[in-house]
N, C-alpha and C positions, 0 to 999 in steps of 0.2 A: 504494500500500500504506500501511499504518499508520505505517511508519518515515519520518521526514523524510530527504530526500536532496537535497543542493544541486544546482541546475541546472548542467548541464555541456553547453555548446553545442558544436556541431561546428566544427572548425577544421582547415583544410588543413595548417596549420603543425605540427599535432600528429601527422599521419599517419606521418612518419618515426620518431618516438619510439615509436609503437604497434608498427610493424612491426619495430622493433629490440628490443622488449620480449618476450623469449622466451615467458614464460607466456601472454601475451595472444595472441601469434602462433600458438602451438600450440592454444589454445582456438578461435581463428578457423579454424585448419586442420581441426579436428574438425567444426566447423559446415559447412565447405565440403564435406566428405565426406558429411555428412547431406543437404545441399541437392542434391548431385549426383544423389541417388536420389529424394528426396521428390516433387518436383513432376512429374517424368517418370512416376513410378508413378501418381500421382493423375490425370495427364492421359490416360494411355494404358490404364489398367486397364479402363475401360468398353469400348474397342474390342477389347481382348484377350478379354474375357469374351463379347462379342457374337459373336465368331468361334469361341469355344471350345466344348467339349462341354457346357458349362452351358446353351447355347441350346436343347438338346434338352428341357429341363425346361418350356419354354413361351416365349411371345413376350416376356414381361417379366422372365424369369429373370435375364438378363444385367444389366439395369438395377437389379434388386433387389440382386443380389450386389455390383455396383459401388458402389451406395449404402452397403451394409453394410460393405464393405471400407474405405471412407473414413470412415464414421460411427464405426466401432469405434476409430478413432484418438482419439476423445474419451475413451474408457475408458482407452486407452493413456496419454494425457497425465495423467489423474488418477493412474493407477498409477505413472507415472514420477515425479511430484512426491512421492507418498507414499513411494516407495522411496528417493528421493534424500535425504529427511530422515533416513532410517535407515541407509543404506549409503553415501551420498555421491554426488555428481553424476557423477564419472568412472565409477563402477560401473554406474550406470544407462545412460549413453551407450554404454559399451562393450558391455554386454549387449544393448541395443536395436539397435545397429548390427550386431552379430554375427548376431542373429536375422533382422533385415530383409535384410541382405546375403545370408544363406543362402537366404531365400525368393526373392530376386531371381535368384539363381543357378540355382535348380531349378524355379521355377514353369513356365517354358516347356516343360520336358520332360513336363509333365502336361497340356499344352494340349488334346490330344484324348483324354486318358486318363480314369481313373476319377474321377467326380464326388466320390466320398468322399475322395479325396486332394486334388484340385484345390481344392475349396471351402474346406477348412480352411487350406490354404497361403495362399490369397488373404486370408482373414480374419485369420490370424496376421500376415501381412505388413502389412495395414492397421493392425493394433494397434501393431506395433513400429516402423513406418516413421516415426511422428511422436511416439512416446512419450518421446523424448529431446529434442525440439525446444526446449522452454523452458529446459532445463538449460544449453544453450550460451550463451544470453544472460546467465544468472546467472553462469556461469563467467567470461565476459568482464567483467562488471560487477565481480566480486570480484577479478579478476586485474589489470585495467588500472590504470595510474597514476591516482590520484584525479582529477586535473585533466583527464584525457583520456577519461573513461568515455563521454561522449556521442559523441565522435568515434570511439571504438572500436566502439560498437554500430552507429553509422551505417555505418562501413566494413564491418563484419561482414555486416550485412544486405544492403547494396548488392552486395558481392562474391558473396554467396550466391545472390541472385536473378539476377544476371548469369550465373553459372555454370549455373543451372538451365535457362536458355534453350538452352544447348548440348545438354544431354541430352534435353530435350523434342524437339529437332530430330533427334537421333541415333537414337532408338528406331525411328521408322517407316522410316528409311533402312536400318537393319540388318534390320528385318522384311522389307522388300521384296527383300533379297538372300538372307537366310538363314532367313526365316520367324520365327514367334513363338517357336520353340524357343530361339533365341539373342537375341531382341530385348531382353529384360530383363536378360540376363546381364551386359551391360556396366555396369549400374547397381551391381553388387556391388563394382566398383572403388572407388566413393566410400566406402562403409562400411569397407572394408579399410584405406584410407589414413587415414580418420578415426580408426579404432582405433589405428593407429600413432602418430598425433599425440597422442591423449589418453593413451596409455600413457607417452609421453615427458613429457607434462604432469604425470602422476602422479609419475613419478620425480623430476622437477624440484621439485615441491612437497614431496616426502618428503625431499629432500636437506637 
């Protein structure tokens, strides 16, 4: 970006200080809730749509809707950045996680239902599931001790992607036992806990 920012290298010795710094820890906690949902959704929404009632629209309908669901996240990211400048980052991440978590919770119930309901839910989910993504890195950058920003961002990203491996593996296992109706519902846990973390972050900042 246009602002100069001193280089802050990763250091294992700074990890305890970051985990002990409550605002940074809560911002990372919000990010982990976001990552619990994001990549599992992106990974499995094509398979979900290929098996859903959307397939009745034609041989390539599922692929088109899966692409649209992921691509609409680009619009969500632009919207998230625009709104964060006006209402603040916590507002954007709480709104985004509430919307995406709700979609995760209900989308499976319309698996074989009306296309007029399923398609908008999938597109709305794709919009909100990533609209808050950039805000977490900004919140950690703004909250972490100045000498530990690089370490905080590295820790945040590494923990987030490690966590996403668990939910990517969990979705098909739940689907094989309970079907698609409940396979995505587990992803709503992440946004719920993420909102809890960010609301505490807000109260801490306001104190």
